[in-house]
Structures are given as C-alpha cells and as structure tokens.
C-alpha positions, 0 to 999 in steps of 0.5 A: 589766777582770779577772774574779775567779777562780771557785772550782774545781768539785768535779769539776774535775781542776785543783781542790785535791788531796784527802786520800786516805782509806782505802778501805772494806773495805781489809783491810790494817791501818795500821803503828801498828795492826799494831804494837798488835796485835803488842803485844797478842798478846805481852801475851796470850801472857805472860798465858797463861803466867802463868795456866799457872804459876798453875794448875800451881804456884800456891803457888810460882809466884805467891809474891812471892819467885818473881815477884821472881826472874823479874823479876831474871833477866829484868833481866840478859838484858833489858839485853843485849836492849836493845842487841841491838835497836838493832843488829838494827834497823840491819841488823846482828847481834852474836853476841858479847854473851854472851862480852863479858858473860863477859869483863867479869865476870871482868875486873871481879872480879880481885883487883887490880880488887876492891881499888878497891871498888864503883867499880872493879868497875863501871867495869871491867865497863862499860869492858871492854864498851864496849872490845869494842863499839868493836873490833866497831864499827871492824871492821864500820863501817870495816874492812868486815867482815861483822857475822856474821864480826866478832862471831863472832871477838869471841866466840871471842877474848873467851871465850878471854881470859876463860878465860885470866884465870880459869884456869877458876876462879870468882872470888869477890867480896869487896866488901860494897857490891856484894854488898849490892845482891843481898840482899833488904834492898836492895829498894826498895818490894819491887822489887830494885835490878837490876829498877830498873836494867833499867827505867831502861835500857828507858826510856832505850832507848825514848826513844833509839829513838823520840824522838831523831835517833839513833833515826831514823838507826838506822831509816834505816840499817837500812831503806836504808843507801844512801838514808841515806848520800845523805840525809847520814847518816854510816852508818859512824859510826852503826854504830860508835855502835850497837856501842858501845851494845851493848857498854855494855849488855853491861858493865852486864849483866855488873855486874848478873850479878856482883851476882846471883851474887857471882862472875865466871866465864868461863862467864857469859853462855852463850847470851845472844846467842841469847836476846837475838836471840830476844827481839828477834825475837818482839818484832817487830824485823826481822832485815833491819833498818829496824824495831825495838821496845823494848817488844816486846823487853821482852815477849819477854824476860819471855815467855822468862824466864817459860817458863824459870821454869815449866819449872823449877818443874814439874821439866821437862827443859831439852831440852823448854824449848829445843824450846819456845823454838825453836818460838816463834822459828820462829812469830815469824819466820813471822809477820814474813814474813807481815806483810812480804808483806801490807805489800807487797801 
C-alpha cells in the first residue's frame, strides 16, 4: 500500500525553495531605489538653483516672462536630448546633432521652401533631419563605422552644406503662420506652444523607452549587443532605427528654433551635441550603454538652462558658465563610476 508523501520539513534541503530576502544591514540599494535617489538629487539641485536665482535677481528671475523663456529655451535642446538619450542608451553616440539642426533649419527656410508655407517648412526640417539620421544609421549599423567617426563626418558635412546653402547669410522667415507660434498671444493657458511640443516629445520618449518592445531592445543592445543578437534581436536594424529617431528629434528641434528665432542660420545648433550629451549624463544615462532615463535627461536640460539664465541675469562671464557646466559633468561621471562599482560589489 502506497504511503502518502510527507511534507518536507522546514530544514529539509529538498524542500521548496525559499524566496531570497535582502540581508539585514545590506548597504547596497536596489536599482529602483538608486534611480529614485538620483532623481531626487537632481530635483534638489534644480530647486537650489531656483532659490539662488530668486535670491540674486528676484524680480527678474521669478517673473512669469522669464520662467516662460527658460522653459522655451530648454524645449529646443530638450527635444535633441531625448533622441540623444536613446542613442547613448544603446551604447552609441551622435556628435552631429547640432550640425543636423543647422542644416535642417537653413534648408527649411530657403526662399523655395517658404513658398510652400507652414507645411513646407515643417516637412523639410523633419525630412532633412531624418535623412541625416538615415545616413548615420546606415554607416554605423551596416557600414561598420565607429559612431564617433561617422557622426563627426556628418557634423563636418552638414555644417559645410549649411554654410553653402546660406552663403554665410541669415535667412529670414516670412511665413506668418510660422512666426505666430513664437508670439506671446499664441500661449495656451500661459504655456508657450514650443513647451507643449517638448512635453509631448518627453511623454512619447518615456513611453517608448519604458513601456515598449523598442525600448527593451534598446536597453538590451546597449547592455550586451552579442547577447541581444543571440536573443533574436536584429542589432543592426535597431541601431539604424535609433539614429533615425535622433535625426527626427533634430528636425523637430530645427523647426522649433525657426519659430523661436524667425530665421535660419548656418550657426544654429552650435554645441548642441555637448549640451545634449551633458544633460543625458547628469540625468543618469550611462555612456557605456545599457541604462537610460528620459526623466533624468529632462531634469538635466532644465538644470543647464537654469544655470545659463542665472548667469545671464547676473551679467557673469560666459567662461565662468562653461566652467560650471564642466564641473557638473565631471561630478556626474564620477557619481556614475561610483554607482557602477557599488553595483558590482
């Protein structure tokens, strides 16, 4: 007669596996907690800058018009930073974003393009940005070129072509429907239209990176490309899509810059690549790939834009401003290295 099986004793090694519990006193925070601490730290830095601005120039800094200006200026570079965050998360880099913004803006403001009105300018800016992203993506993903070299080549080529199109002159926009977006009367509930565009791009970026298969593939490619390939991910195609996304963001930013300045210039987007990379880094995106955060990049953009605004209001030299930005970047990278070391131990 078969005997009923007896339940495994608590100390029986063959018993059911126990769910591992964190050890008491373990100093290492969980990844989510680490991300929350980073976000809170960035919010603290931004709050401190707002306090400094309010104390040094209370009437000017806290004025509604100045706050709208800060958000508007952050919107243009912020859209570029969203695309840059995706590229860096995948383990790549795009040093051509500023030049792509310049080329898109001047191509979209030629006399021939402006004859097609609002739609022609918007379409041209976006199409040029996506086209440049396509060239970068093909060279890197299918041509085997190192991202640094490919995007440096695009930077030089796009800047040169922008200069040739403009002949060194500023191209004035004469389409009223485009210019009207930059006036105060176009604000929606006190919020400039460009800020709303930035908010939509950030929201879509959050969803794309955190809630879709595309985002998970981006993280996988950045973390370990070979493992991602073995898991069935087309790594080359994913990288192509990421540079297309970066070019799309540059095209949108170029149109926003056209609205903001009312013109197209070959000097547009100067040093955008450095600002976008810096904002993504201090936001918590790893330069080595495998981890990215749109929220952190957003806070990084706001921090840098607020610093620039405070320095301008206090009539401080731009050299001091660049030194401050450099110090923040170095501090952010050191924090990243420390976080990585703690994660390995």
